[in-house]
N, C-alpha and C positions, 0 to 999 in steps of 0.2 A: 105601513112601511113607506107609503107616499109621503106621509107627513113628516118622516124623519129624514128623508134623502138630502135635503139642502144642509141640515145640520151635520149629518154624517161626512158630507163632502167637505164642509168647512172645516170640520174637527181634523180630518185627515190632511187638509191643506195646511193646518197649522204646523204639522210635522215636516212636511215637504218644502214649503216656500222658505224658510230660512236657510235650508241646504242650497237652493238656488242662489240666494244672495251671497252665500259663503263661497259657492263655487266661482261666481263672477269676481268676487274679491280676491280669493286665495287660490283660485284654480283647483280646489278641493275643499275639504272640511276645515274648518277654523283650527288654529294651534290648540292643543289641549283637549280636542274632541274625543270623547270616549274614555278619559281617565274617570274612574269613579271609586270613591267620591271625588268631586272635582278638586283641581289642583291649580295653583297660581302658575301660569306658564309665562306671562311676562308683566312688566311694569306699566301700570295704566298711565295715562296722561295726568298731569299734576292739577293743582288747584287753579280754576279759572273764575275770576272775581264776576265777570259778567253773566257767566252760566249760573253762579250761585246766586247773584241777584235775582235773576229770572225765575229760578225755581223757588225762592224765597216768596216772591210776589205770588206765584200760583198757590204755593202752600198756605200762605196768609189767607188768600180768598178761601180756601178750603176751611180753614179753622174758623174764620168769621161766619161762614154759612153754618157750621155746627153750633157755634156759641150764641150767634144773634140771628137765629132764622127770621125773626120779624123783619130784619133789613132787606130780606129777600122775598116778602110779600106773604108770609105765612101768618096766618091768623090764629088767635087763641081758641083751642078746641075745648069745648065745655063737655069733658068727659064725665061719665058717671061712675063713681067709686064702686068698685067691686066689693063683694063680701068677703071679709077675712075671717078665716077659721083659726082656732088656736092648734097649730100642728107642730108637732116636734120635728127634729132631724130624723132622717131614715137611718135604718141600721147600718148602712154602709158608710155614713158619714165620719164617724170617729175612727173606724179602721183606716178609711182613705187618709185622714189628717196624719195618723201615725206613718202610714206607708210614704206620704209626701215627705214628712219631717226626716225620717231615717234616710230617704233616698237623698235628700238635700245634704244631710250631712256626710253621707259616704262620698257624694259626688265632690264636695268642697274639702272634706277633711284629709283624705289620703291615708287612711289608717293601715299601717302596715300589716296588722294582724288579719286584716280582712281582705288584703290585696289578692286577686284583682278585681274585686266587687265594684270598684268605681267605674270599670269599663262599662258595666251594665245598669247604671243608675238612670239613665235619661228616660227609658220607657216607664219603669215604675214611678218616677217622679212625675211624670206627665199624666200617666193614667190615674195615680192617686190623686192629683190636683183637679182632673176632670171630674172625678167622683166627688170630690169636696164641692165644687161649683154645683154639680147637680144636687148634692144635698141641700145647698142654700137654696136653690130655685125650688125643691121638694117643699121647704119649710115656708118659702114666701109665696107659694103658689097654691096653697090648700092641698098640699099632699100629692100634687102632679108634677112630675118631671118627666125628662126624656128617658131615664132608666126605669123609672116606676111604671110608665105608660106605654113607652115604645122602645123596648129594649131592641126589637129587630131593627128599627131605624138606626139606632146606635151602632149596631154592627154593621149596616150597610155604610153609615158614615165613616167608620174606621176603615173598611176596605176600600171605599171609594177615595178617602183621603190619602192612602198609601200611593193608589195609582195616580192621582192629580197631582201630588206634589212631584212626581216623577216628570210631569209635564213641564214644570218649572225648571227642574234640574236639567232637563233636556235643552229647554231654551237658554239655560245660563251658559251653555257652551258657545252660544252665538253672539253673546255679548261679552266674551272674553273673561267669563268667570267673575261676575259681580260679587260672588261669595265662594268660598272655598274651606277645604276640611284639612288643615295641616297635619292631623294625627291619623291619616289614612293608613299608615303601616302597622297599626295595632291588631288589626284583624287581617285574615287573608282575603283575597278577591271576593271569594264566595261568602265569607263571613261578613264582609262590608255590606254586600248586596243584601244578605238575609237581616242583618241587624238594621239597616236603614229601612228596609221594608216594614219591619216592627215599629221603628221610630216615627215613621212618617203617618202611622195610623192615628196619630194624636192630633194632627193639625185641624182638621174640620171639627171633630167633637169638642175640642177646646173653644174654638171661636164661637160655635153655635151655643155651647153652654153659657158663654158670656152674653150672647144675644138674647137668650131666653132669660137669663137673669135681669137685663136691663129691662126687658119687657114687663117685669113685675113692678117696676117704679113708674108711676103715673107721670112723673116729670118728663122721662124718655119717652113712653109710649104715645103721648099726645103731643109732643113738642113739634113733630114734622109731618102730622098727618093732614093738616089743612093748608097746602101750599099751591103754587102755581101748577096747573095742569099742562103738560107738553105732549103733544101728539105728533107723530113723525109718520108722514105719507109712505105707502109702500115702495114708491120711486126712491125716495130719500133712503129708505131702509137698504135697498139694494146698492145704493150709491155708498153708503156706509160700510157694508158688507165688502165691497170691492176695495175701498179705501184700508179697511181694517186688515184684509187679507194681504194687500199689497205692502203693508207697513212690515209684514214678516220678512219679505224679500229685502226691504231696506234695511231692516235691523241685521240681517245677515251680512250685508254689504258694508254697512257703517256702524259696527259693533260698539265703538266709543261714543259718538255723537248721539246715536239713538239707544244707548243703554237702557233708558227708562220705559222704552216700548215694550221691554219684557212684561212690564206691569200694566200696560194700557192696551195693547193690541187684541189681547184675547176678548175684550169687551165688543169692540165693533167687529171683531173676527167670529163671534158666536151669537152675540144678542140679537143683532139683525135676523139671522137665519131663523132663530127660534121665535122671534116676534112674527115674521112672515108665515111661519108654520103654526100659529095660533098656540103657541107653548108659553106658559106662564115664566116670567123672569123676575127678579126684584125690581126691574124697571117698569113692569106692567101696571102697578098702582098708580104711578106717576101719570099715566096716559089716560087711566080711567077716572081717577077721582083726585088728583093732585096729592097723593100720599106719598111722600118720601121717606116715611119711617123706616121702611126696610132697608134702604141704603144707608140712610144715617146710622142706624143703630148697629148694622153689621159692621159698619166702619169703626165705630166707637168702640165696639167689642172687640175688634182685631187689634186697635191701638192699645186697649188695656191688656190683652193677653200678649202683645208685643213687649210690653214692659217686663213681663215675667220670663219671655223667651230671652231677652237680653241680659236681664239680671241674672238668671242662673247660668247663662253661657259665659257671662263675665267672670263669675267665680271660679270657673274652671280654669282659668289661666291666671287670675290675680294672686291667687295664694301661693301658686307654684309656677310662676312663669317660665322655669327652665326645664319644667317636667310635666308638661300637660298630658294627662292621660285619659281625657274623655274623647272617645272616638267621634262623638257627636259635636264636638267643639268646632265653631266655624269662625271665620275672619272675613271681613269685607275688603273688596278691591274695586272701588267705585270711582270712576273718573270724574275730573272737575270739581266735585263738591265734597270730597272725603276730608272734611274738618270738622272741628267741634264735636268731639266724640262724647257719647253718654254710654256709660258701662264699657269704656275703653275701646269698643269696636264699632258700635252703629254710628254713623255721622248724624248729626242733628237733623238734617233735612230728610234722612231715610225714615224717621218716625211718621211722617205723613203718608209715606208709601204704604204703611199698614192700613191705613183707612181705605185705600183703593184695593189692597191686596184681599181684604175681606169681601169686597163686592165681587171680586174675580173668583173667589173660592166658591161663593154661592152660585155663580153662573155655572161653574164647572160642575158642581154638585147636581144642579138641575139638568144641565146638557147630558151628564152621564146617566142620569135617572131616565131621562127620554130615550137615549140610544139604547140601554140595556132594559128599559121596561120595568122599572120599580118605582114606587111613590116617593117623590122628594119631599112630601110635607114633613115639617117639623112642627106643626101645630100642636099645641097642648090644650087649648080651650076652644070650645065650640064657636066663639066669635071670632076666632082668628081664620085667615084665608090665605095662607101661603102658596096655595096650588091654584086658587081661583082668580087671585088679583082683586 
């Protein structure tokens, strides 16, 4: 228990500190707080060229890091090719493809004969897609995948995913709803909570399946393993922790200027506490051996998955703009940079946010595992070390 106390306190402060900032700003909770699913309560500040340029420079740096790691001191890794076996797709692959295609068709098609089935397509669509990804991992990884070898871990991922996404929904209130759900009247209040609980189970399983799939490609697995080693002293870890937790107060007080902190603050708000407590995080291999592959691949994995999130969400309104009936359909309301949309809703600069979102999701997964006492390892092969760094 002594090992957990700093993490538990930090995790609890993530929920408390934005309320303090909001109280100082609004004299209470922010407008729109408590409406679930989230609703747009006021118009965000419009486009700002200088903010757009600033974020563009940062995101260009991130993409250069991912595309050209040698520019940042990474050396070519002479990996040993693994033995490949002739393995077919698992039994669940074809049924999962069928479920995914049917759910996709119903979500976009709006067939009156099967109304209102389109209300309930999000969960089978995404769980079907997760099983499809797992089947591809199974074939490429010599018959070993998350579902075939660690079904209990997949179950824990789903449960943790549901809880962890509520962390983002909660923090979303304090940045004045960066995203919201216009079709909240389809279900009752209880129905919305129950359905979203099921829907959120898909987030972590999907991005970790993409991560495991990327690991089956040598070009991704070895590209970021031999880079600069960065070690942070214990003193600086505590300083980062204070800064990270303090940013939650500022986020509540400056909801528009600091809207992006929703996707950043969780890292300095949790990782230093975990590192001081000798817990593994995706940052641990950087300090021990200069291995950035965990961060890079989970970021790329989430970016790839983000394409499908936005693509399927886009079709929910594109074909029937005056009658959207998907309760999971979301819109964005982002200040300053809400221009150049891809798939009608997501601003161009928002896609880089997926890279960071994947890292935060992994941090939350490991944090909850340490708090509640289950094994966070998603390793599939003996030479992997997601829990040992």
